[in-house]
Structure formats: structure tokens, C-alpha cells
DSSP file (Angstrom, degrees, kcal/mol; ACC not computed):
  #  RESIDUE AA STRUCTURE BP1 BP2  ACC     N-H-->O    O-->H-N    N-H-->O    O-->H-N    TCO  KAPPA ALPHA  PHI   PSI    X-CA   Y-CA   Z-CA
    1    1 A X              0   0    0      0, 0.0     9,-0.1     0, 0.0     0, 0.0   0.000 360.0 360.0 360.0  -7.2   99.7   70.3  102.3
    2    2 A X        +     0   0    0      4,-0.1     2,-0.1     5,-0.0     0, 0.0   0.557 360.0  98.4 -89.9  -8.8   99.5   69.0   98.7
    3    3 A X  S  > S-     0   0    0      1,-0.1     4,-1.9     4,-0.0     5,-0.2  -0.463  80.5-121.5 -80.0 154.5   95.8   70.0   98.1
    4    4 A X  H  > S+     0   0    0      1,-0.2     4,-2.1     2,-0.2     5,-0.2   0.848 113.0  54.4 -60.5 -37.4   94.9   73.2   96.3
    5    5 A X  H  > S+     0   0    0      1,-0.2     4,-2.1     2,-0.2    -1,-0.2   0.901 107.8  49.3 -67.1 -40.0   92.9   74.4   99.3
    6    6 A X  H  > S+     0   0    0      1,-0.2     4,-1.9     2,-0.2    -1,-0.2   0.867 112.1  48.8 -67.7 -35.3   95.9   74.0  101.6
    7    7 A X  H  X S+     0   0    0     -4,-1.9     4,-2.0     2,-0.2    -2,-0.2   0.860 110.8  50.0 -70.5 -36.1   98.2   75.9   99.2
    8    8 A X  H  X S+     0   0    0     -4,-2.1     4,-2.4     2,-0.2    -2,-0.2   0.873 110.0  49.7 -69.0 -37.2   95.7   78.6   98.8
    9    9 A X  H  X S+     0   0    0     -4,-2.1     4,-2.7     2,-0.2     5,-0.2   0.915 111.4  50.1 -65.3 -40.5   95.4   79.0  102.7
   10   10 A X  H  X S+     0   0    0     -4,-1.9     4,-2.1     1,-0.2    -2,-0.2   0.918 111.4  48.5 -66.0 -40.3   99.1   79.1  102.9
   11   11 A X  H  X S+     0   0    0     -4,-2.0     4,-2.2     2,-0.2    -1,-0.2   0.892 111.8  49.3 -64.2 -40.5   99.3   81.8  100.2
   12   12 A X  H  X S+     0   0    0     -4,-2.4     4,-2.1     2,-0.2    -2,-0.2   0.910 112.3  47.1 -67.3 -41.6   96.6   83.8  101.9
   13   13 A X  H  X S+     0   0    0     -4,-2.7     4,-2.0     2,-0.2    -2,-0.2   0.858 111.2  51.8 -69.9 -32.8   98.3   83.6  105.3
   14   14 A X  H  X S+     0   0    0     -4,-2.1     4,-1.8    -5,-0.2    -1,-0.2   0.919 111.4  47.5 -66.9 -44.0  101.7   84.6  103.7
   15   15 A X  H  < S+     0   0    0     -4,-2.2    -2,-0.2     1,-0.2    -1,-0.2   0.859 113.5  47.9 -63.9 -36.0  100.1   87.6  102.1
   16   16 A X  H  < S+     0   0    0     -4,-2.1    -1,-0.2     1,-0.2    -2,-0.2   0.850 124.6  29.3 -72.1 -35.2   98.4   88.6  105.3
   17   17 A X  H  < S+     0   0    0     -4,-2.0    -2,-0.2    -5,-0.2    -1,-0.2   0.419  85.7 128.1-109.9   1.8  101.5   88.3  107.4
   18   18 A X     <  -     0   0    0     -4,-1.8     3,-0.1    -5,-0.1    -3,-0.0  -0.186  52.2-143.9 -56.3 148.3  104.3   89.0  105.0
   19   19 A X        +     0   0    0      1,-0.1    -1,-0.1     3,-0.1     5,-0.1  -0.209  52.1 131.7-108.4  40.8  106.8   91.6  106.1
   20   20 A X  S    S-     0   0    0      1,-0.1    -1,-0.1     3,-0.1     4,-0.1   0.967  82.3 -46.6 -62.6 -87.7  107.5   93.2  102.7
   21   21 A X  S  > S+     0   0    0      3,-0.1     4,-2.6    -3,-0.1     5,-0.2   0.648 113.6  83.2-122.5 -24.3  107.2   97.0  103.0
   22   22 A X  H  > S+     0   0    0      1,-0.2     4,-2.6     2,-0.2     5,-0.2   0.896  93.7  46.6 -59.0 -48.7  104.1   98.0  104.8
   23   23 A X  H  > S+     0   0    0      1,-0.2     4,-2.8     2,-0.2    -1,-0.2   0.897 113.1  51.3 -61.8 -38.2  105.5   97.6  108.4
   24   24 A X  H  > S+     0   0    0      2,-0.2     4,-2.5     1,-0.2     5,-0.2   0.936 111.0  47.4 -63.1 -46.8  108.6   99.5  107.5
   25   25 A X  H  X S+     0   0    0     -4,-2.6     4,-2.4     2,-0.2    -2,-0.2   0.918 113.2  48.5 -57.8 -45.9  106.6  102.4  106.0
   26   26 A X  H  X S+     0   0    0     -4,-2.6     4,-2.6    -5,-0.2    -2,-0.2   0.904 111.0  50.5 -66.6 -39.5  104.4  102.5  109.0
   27   27 A X  H  X S+     0   0    0     -4,-2.8     4,-1.9    -5,-0.2    -2,-0.2   0.955 114.0  43.2 -64.2 -46.3  107.3  102.5  111.4
   28   28 A X  H  <>S+     0   0    0     -4,-2.5     5,-1.9     1,-0.2     4,-0.4   0.902 114.4  50.9 -68.4 -37.4  109.1  105.3  109.6
   29   29 A X  H ><5S+     0   0    0     -4,-2.4     3,-1.0    -5,-0.2    -1,-0.2   0.913 111.7  47.5 -60.5 -43.6  105.9  107.3  109.2
   30   30 A X  H 3<5S+     0   0    0     -4,-2.6    -2,-0.2     1,-0.2    -1,-0.2   0.828 110.0  52.8 -67.4 -33.5  105.2  106.9  113.0
   31   31 A X  T 3<5S-     0   0    0     -4,-1.9    -1,-0.2    -5,-0.2    -2,-0.2   0.463 108.1-126.1 -81.7  -4.1  108.7  107.9  113.9
   32   32 A X  T < 5 -     0   0    0     -3,-1.0     2,-0.2    -4,-0.4    -3,-0.2   0.933  35.6-166.8  51.2  51.6  108.4  111.1  111.8
   33   33 A X      < -     0   0    0     -5,-1.9    -1,-0.2     1,-0.1     5,-0.1  -0.458  29.3-100.7 -67.1 135.2  111.6  110.3  109.9
   34   34 A X     >  -     0   0    0     -2,-0.2     4,-3.0     1,-0.1     3,-0.3  -0.274  35.7-114.5 -56.7 142.2  112.8  113.3  107.8
   35   35 A X  H  > S+     0   0    0      1,-0.2     4,-2.5     2,-0.2     5,-0.2   0.844 113.1  49.2 -55.0 -41.3  111.8  112.9  104.1
   36   36 A X  H  > S+     0   0    0      2,-0.2     4,-2.0     1,-0.2    -1,-0.2   0.913 115.6  44.2 -66.0 -39.1  115.3  112.5  102.7
   37   37 A X  H  > S+     0   0    0     -3,-0.3     4,-2.5     2,-0.2    -2,-0.2   0.886 112.5  53.8 -69.6 -39.7  116.2  109.8  105.3
   38   38 A X  H  X S+     0   0    0     -4,-3.0     4,-2.6     1,-0.2    -2,-0.2   0.950 111.5  43.8 -55.4 -51.8  112.8  108.2  104.8
   39   39 A X  H  X S+     0   0    0     -4,-2.5     4,-2.4     1,-0.2    -2,-0.2   0.883 113.6  50.2 -67.3 -39.5  113.4  107.9  101.1
   40   40 A X  H  X S+     0   0    0     -4,-2.0     4,-2.3    -5,-0.2    -1,-0.2   0.922 112.3  47.9 -62.3 -45.6  117.0  106.7  101.4
   41   41 A X  H  X S+     0   0    0     -4,-2.5     4,-3.1     2,-0.2    -2,-0.2   0.924 112.5  48.7 -61.8 -46.5  116.0  104.0  103.9
   42   42 A X  H  X S+     0   0    0     -4,-2.6     4,-2.6    -5,-0.2     5,-0.2   0.919 111.4  48.8 -61.1 -45.0  113.1  102.8  101.8
   43   43 A X  H  X S+     0   0    0     -4,-2.4     4,-2.2     1,-0.2    -1,-0.2   0.930 114.3  46.2 -62.2 -44.7  115.2  102.6   98.7
   44   44 A X  H  X S+     0   0    0     -4,-2.3     4,-2.3     2,-0.2    -2,-0.2   0.930 112.8  50.2 -63.2 -46.7  117.9  100.7  100.6
   45   45 A X  H  X S+     0   0    0     -4,-3.1     4,-2.6     1,-0.2    -2,-0.2   0.931 113.5  43.7 -58.0 -49.1  115.3   98.3  102.2
   46   46 A X  H  X S+     0   0    0     -4,-2.6     4,-2.5     2,-0.2    -1,-0.2   0.832 111.3  54.8 -70.9 -32.8  113.6   97.5   98.9
   47   47 A X  H  X S+     0   0    0     -4,-2.2     4,-2.2    -5,-0.2    -1,-0.2   0.927 112.2  43.8 -62.5 -45.1  117.0   97.0   97.1
   48   48 A X  H  X S+     0   0    0     -4,-2.3     4,-2.3     2,-0.2     5,-0.2   0.946 114.7  49.2 -63.2 -50.4  118.1   94.5   99.7
   49   49 A X  H  X S+     0   0    0     -4,-2.6     4,-2.2     1,-0.2    -2,-0.2   0.900 112.2  48.1 -56.9 -43.6  114.8   92.7   99.7
   50   50 A X  H  X S+     0   0    0     -4,-2.5     4,-3.0     2,-0.2     5,-0.3   0.906 108.5  54.9 -65.2 -43.0  114.7   92.5   95.9
   51   51 A X  H  X S+     0   0    0     -4,-2.2     4,-2.4     1,-0.2    -1,-0.2   0.940 112.4  42.4 -53.6 -50.0  118.3   91.2   95.8
   52   52 A X  H  X S+     0   0    0     -4,-2.3     4,-2.4     2,-0.2    -1,-0.2   0.865 112.2  54.1 -71.8 -33.4  117.4   88.3   98.2
   53   53 A X  H  X S+     0   0    0     -4,-2.2     4,-3.1    -5,-0.2     5,-0.3   0.966 111.5  45.4 -63.5 -49.6  114.1   87.6   96.4
   54   54 A X  H  X S+     0   0    0     -4,-3.0     4,-2.5     1,-0.2    -2,-0.2   0.928 112.6  50.3 -61.3 -42.0  115.8   87.2   93.1
   55   55 A X  H  X S+     0   0    0     -4,-2.4     4,-2.6    -5,-0.3    -1,-0.2   0.904 112.2  48.5 -60.0 -41.0  118.6   85.1   94.6
   56   56 A X  H  X S+     0   0    0     -4,-2.4     4,-2.4     2,-0.2     6,-0.3   0.916 112.2  48.1 -65.4 -44.8  115.9   82.9   96.2
   57   57 A X  H  <>S+     0   0    0     -4,-3.1     5,-2.5    -5,-0.2     6,-1.0   0.920 112.8  47.9 -63.0 -40.0  114.0   82.5   93.0
   58   58 A X  H ><5S+     0   0    0     -4,-2.5     3,-1.4    -5,-0.3    -2,-0.2   0.939 112.7  48.5 -65.5 -46.5  117.1   81.7   91.1
   59   59 A X  H 3<5S+     0   0    0     -4,-2.6    -1,-0.2     1,-0.3    -2,-0.2   0.864 111.7  50.6 -60.8 -37.5  118.2   79.1   93.7
   60   60 A X  T 3<5S-     0   0    0     -4,-2.4    -1,-0.3    -5,-0.2    -2,-0.2   0.430 113.7-117.7 -80.1  -1.2  114.7   77.6   93.6
   61   61 A X  T < 5S+     0   0    0     -3,-1.4    -3,-0.2    -4,-0.3    -2,-0.1   0.667  85.3 114.1  73.4  14.9  114.7   77.3   89.8
   62   62 A X      < +     0   0    0     -5,-2.5     2,-1.6    -6,-0.3    -4,-0.2   0.493  42.0  94.9 -98.8  -2.2  111.8   79.7   89.5
   63   63 A X        +     0   0    0     -6,-1.0    -1,-0.1    -5,-0.1    -2,-0.1  -0.615  62.2 168.0 -90.1  80.4  113.6   82.5   87.8
   64   64 A X     >  -     0   0    0     -2,-1.6     4,-2.2     1,-0.1     5,-0.1  -0.204  53.1 -98.6 -89.5 175.3  112.6   81.4   84.2
   65   65 A X  H  > S+     0   0    0      1,-0.2     4,-2.5     2,-0.2     5,-0.2   0.883 124.7  52.7 -60.6 -39.0  112.9   83.2   80.9
   66   66 A X  H  > S+     0   0    0      2,-0.2     4,-2.5     1,-0.2     5,-0.2   0.913 108.2  49.5 -65.8 -40.7  109.2   84.1   81.2
   67   67 A X  H  > S+     0   0    0      1,-0.2     4,-2.8     2,-0.2    -1,-0.2   0.918 111.3  50.7 -65.3 -40.4  109.7   85.7   84.6
   68   68 A X  H  X S+     0   0    0     -4,-2.2     4,-2.6     2,-0.2    -2,-0.2   0.926 110.8  48.3 -58.9 -46.2  112.8   87.6   83.2
   69   69 A X  H  X S+     0   0    0     -4,-2.5     4,-1.8     2,-0.2    -2,-0.2   0.913 112.8  47.3 -62.9 -43.2  110.7   88.9   80.3
   70   70 A X  H  X S+     0   0    0     -4,-2.5     4,-1.1     2,-0.2    -2,-0.2   0.945 112.6  51.0 -61.7 -47.0  107.8   90.0   82.6
   71   71 A X  H >< S+     0   0    0     -4,-2.8     3,-0.7     1,-0.2     4,-0.4   0.912 110.5  47.8 -59.0 -44.0  110.4   91.7   84.9
   72   72 A X  H >< S+     0   0    0     -4,-2.6     3,-1.0     1,-0.2     4,-0.4   0.824 104.0  63.2 -62.7 -33.9  111.9   93.6   82.0
   73   73 A X  H 3< S+     0   0    0     -4,-1.8     4,-0.4     1,-0.2     3,-0.3   0.768 101.3  51.1 -66.7 -27.7  108.5   94.6   80.8
   74   74 A X  T <X S+     0   0    0     -4,-1.1     4,-2.3    -3,-0.7    -1,-0.2   0.557  83.6  90.1 -88.7  -5.2  107.9   96.6   84.0
   75   75 A X  H <> S+     0   0    0     -3,-1.0     4,-2.8    -4,-0.4     5,-0.2   0.898  83.8  52.7 -59.6 -43.9  111.1   98.5   83.9
   76   76 A X  H  > S+     0   0    0     -4,-0.4     4,-2.4    -3,-0.3    -1,-0.2   0.935 112.0  45.4 -57.8 -46.1  109.6  101.5   81.9
   77   77 A X  H  > S+     0   0    0     -4,-0.4     4,-2.3     2,-0.2    -1,-0.2   0.881 113.0  50.9 -65.7 -36.5  106.7  101.9   84.4
   78   78 A X  H  X S+     0   0    0     -4,-2.3     4,-2.3     2,-0.2    -2,-0.2   0.934 110.0  51.0 -64.4 -44.2  109.2  101.7   87.3
   79   79 A X  H  X S+     0   0    0     -4,-2.8     4,-2.6     1,-0.2    -2,-0.2   0.902 109.2  48.7 -58.2 -45.1  111.3  104.3   85.6
   80   80 A X  H  X S+     0   0    0     -4,-2.4     4,-2.4     1,-0.2    -1,-0.2   0.905 111.1  52.2 -63.8 -40.5  108.4  106.7   85.1
   81   81 A X  H  X S+     0   0    0     -4,-2.3     4,-2.3     2,-0.2    -2,-0.2   0.891 109.2  48.2 -59.9 -40.8  107.4  106.2   88.8
   82   82 A X  H  X S+     0   0    0     -4,-2.3     4,-2.7     2,-0.2     5,-0.2   0.934 112.5  48.6 -63.5 -48.3  110.9  107.0   90.0
   83   83 A X  H  X S+     0   0    0     -4,-2.6     4,-2.0     1,-0.2    -2,-0.2   0.899 111.5  50.0 -61.2 -41.1  111.1  110.1   87.8
   84   84 A X  H  X S+     0   0    0     -4,-2.4     4,-2.3     1,-0.2    -1,-0.2   0.907 111.2  50.0 -65.2 -43.3  107.6  111.2   89.1
   85   85 A X  H  X S+     0   0    0     -4,-2.3     4,-2.2     1,-0.2    -2,-0.2   0.911 109.3  50.5 -60.3 -44.6  108.8  110.7   92.7
   86   86 A X  H  < S+     0   0    0     -4,-2.7     4,-0.5     1,-0.2    -1,-0.2   0.913 114.8  44.0 -62.1 -41.8  112.0  112.7   92.1
   87   87 A X  H  < S+     0   0    0     -4,-2.0    -1,-0.2    -5,-0.2    -2,-0.2   0.851 120.0  40.6 -72.2 -33.2  110.0  115.6   90.6
   88   88 A X  H >X S+     0   0    0     -4,-2.3     3,-1.5     1,-0.2     4,-1.3   0.721  91.3  82.6 -88.5 -22.9  107.3  115.5   93.3
   89   89 A X  T 3< S+     0   0    0     -4,-2.2    -1,-0.2     1,-0.3    -2,-0.1   0.798  97.5  42.7 -60.0 -32.5  109.2  114.9   96.5
   90   90 A X  T 34 S+     0   0    0     -4,-0.5    -1,-0.3    -3,-0.2    -2,-0.1   0.602 114.9  51.3 -85.7 -11.6  110.1  118.5   97.0
   91   91 A X  T <4 S+     0   0    0     -3,-1.5     2,-0.5    -4,-0.1    -2,-0.2   0.545  93.1  80.0-101.8  -8.9  106.7  119.8   96.1
   92   92 A X  S  < S-     0   0    0     -4,-1.3     5,-0.0    -3,-0.1    -1,-0.0  -0.880  81.8-121.9-103.5 125.5  104.6  117.6   98.3
   93   93 A X     >  -     0   0    0     -2,-0.5     4,-2.3     1,-0.1     3,-0.2  -0.320  22.1-120.7 -61.1 145.3  104.2  118.6  102.0
   94   94 A X  H  > S+     0   0    0      1,-0.2     4,-2.5     2,-0.2     5,-0.2   0.830 112.3  57.3 -54.6 -37.6  105.4  116.0  104.5
   95   95 A X  H  > S+     0   0    0      2,-0.2     4,-2.3     1,-0.2    -1,-0.2   0.932 109.2  45.8 -63.6 -45.4  102.0  115.8  106.1
   96   96 A X  H  > S+     0   0    0     -3,-0.2     4,-3.0     1,-0.2     5,-0.2   0.932 111.8  52.1 -62.0 -46.0  100.4  114.9  102.7
   97   97 A X  H  X S+     0   0    0     -4,-2.3     4,-2.4     1,-0.2    -2,-0.2   0.914 110.5  47.3 -57.6 -44.9  103.1  112.4  102.0
   98   98 A X  H  X S+     0   0    0     -4,-2.5     4,-2.2     2,-0.2    -1,-0.2   0.890 113.8  47.5 -66.3 -39.6  102.6  110.6  105.3
   99   99 A X  H  X S+     0   0    0     -4,-2.3     4,-2.6     2,-0.2    -2,-0.2   0.927 113.0  48.3 -65.8 -43.4   98.8  110.5  104.9
  100  100 A X  H  X S+     0   0    0     -4,-3.0     4,-2.4     1,-0.2    -2,-0.2   0.881 111.1  51.9 -66.7 -37.0   99.2  109.2  101.3
  101  101 A X  H  X S+     0   0    0     -4,-2.4     4,-2.3    -5,-0.2    -1,-0.2   0.919 110.2  47.8 -64.4 -43.7  101.7  106.6  102.5
  102  102 A X  H  X S+     0   0    0     -4,-2.2     4,-2.5     2,-0.2    -2,-0.2   0.922 111.2  50.3 -64.1 -45.0   99.3  105.4  105.2
  103  103 A X  H  X S+     0   0    0     -4,-2.6     4,-2.5     1,-0.2    -2,-0.2   0.917 111.6  49.1 -56.0 -46.4   96.4  105.3  102.7
  104  104 A X  H  X S+     0   0    0     -4,-2.4     4,-2.6     2,-0.2    -1,-0.2   0.870 110.3  50.3 -66.0 -36.8   98.5  103.2  100.3
  105  105 A X  H  X S+     0   0    0     -4,-2.3     4,-2.4     2,-0.2    -1,-0.2   0.936 112.5  47.0 -66.0 -44.1   99.6  100.8  103.0
  106  106 A X  H  X S+     0   0    0     -4,-2.5     4,-2.8     2,-0.2     5,-0.2   0.933 113.1  49.0 -61.0 -46.8   95.9  100.3  104.1
  107  107 A X  H  X S+     0   0    0     -4,-2.5     4,-2.6     1,-0.2    -2,-0.2   0.911 111.6  49.8 -61.1 -43.9   94.8   99.8  100.4
  108  108 A X  H  X S+     0   0    0     -4,-2.6     4,-2.2     1,-0.2    -1,-0.2   0.896 111.7  47.9 -65.4 -39.3   97.6   97.3   99.9
  109  109 A X  H  X S+     0   0    0     -4,-2.4     4,-2.1     2,-0.2    -2,-0.2   0.910 112.5  48.3 -66.4 -42.1   96.7   95.4  102.9
  110  110 A X  H  X S+     0   0    0     -4,-2.8     4,-2.8     1,-0.2    -2,-0.2   0.899 111.3  50.8 -57.7 -42.8   93.0   95.3  102.0
  111  111 A X  H  X S+     0   0    0     -4,-2.6     4,-2.5    -5,-0.2     5,-0.2   0.906 110.0  48.6 -66.5 -42.0   93.9   94.2   98.6
  112  112 A X  H  X S+     0   0    0     -4,-2.2     4,-2.6     2,-0.2    -1,-0.2   0.893 111.9  50.7 -62.3 -40.8   96.1   91.4   99.9
  113  113 A X  H  X S+     0   0    0     -4,-2.1     4,-2.5     2,-0.2     5,-0.2   0.948 111.7  46.4 -60.3 -52.3   93.3   90.4  102.2
  114  114 A X  H  X S+     0   0    0     -4,-2.8     4,-2.2     2,-0.2    -2,-0.2   0.914 114.4  47.3 -61.7 -43.8   90.7   90.3   99.5
  115  115 A X  H  X S+     0   0    0     -4,-2.5     4,-1.4     1,-0.2    -1,-0.2   0.905 111.4  51.9 -65.5 -40.1   93.0   88.4   97.1
  116  116 A X  H  < S+     0   0    0     -4,-2.6     4,-0.3    -5,-0.2     3,-0.3   0.907 112.1  45.6 -63.2 -40.3   93.8   85.9   99.8
  117  117 A X  H >< S+     0   0    0     -4,-2.5     3,-1.1     1,-0.2    -1,-0.2   0.867 108.6  56.6 -67.4 -35.8   90.1   85.3  100.6
  118  118 A X  H 3< S+     0   0    0     -4,-2.2    -1,-0.2     1,-0.2    -2,-0.2   0.773 103.4  55.1 -67.7 -26.6   89.4   85.0   96.9
  119  119 A X  T 3<        0   0    0     -4,-1.4    -1,-0.2    -3,-0.3    -2,-0.2   0.501 360.0 360.0 -87.8  -3.1   92.0   82.1   96.5
  120  120 A X    <         0   0    0     -3,-1.1    -1,-0.2    -4,-0.3    -2,-0.1   0.503 360.0 360.0 -72.8 360.0   90.4   80.0   99.3
């Protein structure tokens, strides 16, 4: 397990089988969850996941000053994304939203697969 190849394989498999957000998005899209409920559940889910991720990184000693600075650097982009979502959510038909969500999940999975293969 200490070789670079073993670590790369483990990273690729984790990326391929990780349960971050894609399965939750697919489940709610498949269940035709009402848009307000969909958004509330996703926000809650990612808030809880982020809390535990930060706690795990902190406990593992991996939450360094550099990680904190990089995390702070993405706040403006995240804020712009939230504002755009707030403005667009009532203007985008649910069918388009569900299709776009599915496309993004597929693209994220394909990207994780390609990155995982590239690290082998």
C-alpha cells in the first residue's frame, strides 16, 4: 500500500465509488422531488457533508494554513454561484433543471473516471 501506484489506484477507486453528491442528486431527480424541497435537501446534505469533511481533515492534521487560504479563495465564486442559483431557480423550468442536473452528474462522473485513470 505504500507504493505510488497503490495509492493512485486507491484514489481512483475512491473517486469512482465515492458517495458525495451524485447519487443523492440522481435519487431526488428520479423521485421528482418538488424544486423547493430538492434545493433544501441538497443544501442540508452538502452542509452536513462539508462539516464532517472539515472535522475529519482537522482531526487528521490536514487542515493547514494553505488549505484554509485556498478555501477562503473560493468563497467569492461560491457566493456568485449561490446568487445566480437564487435568481435562476424560479426562471428555469423543472424539466430543464432535471436534465441539466443529470448532465452535470454524468460529466462529473466522467471527469472523475478520467482523472482516476490518469493517476494510474
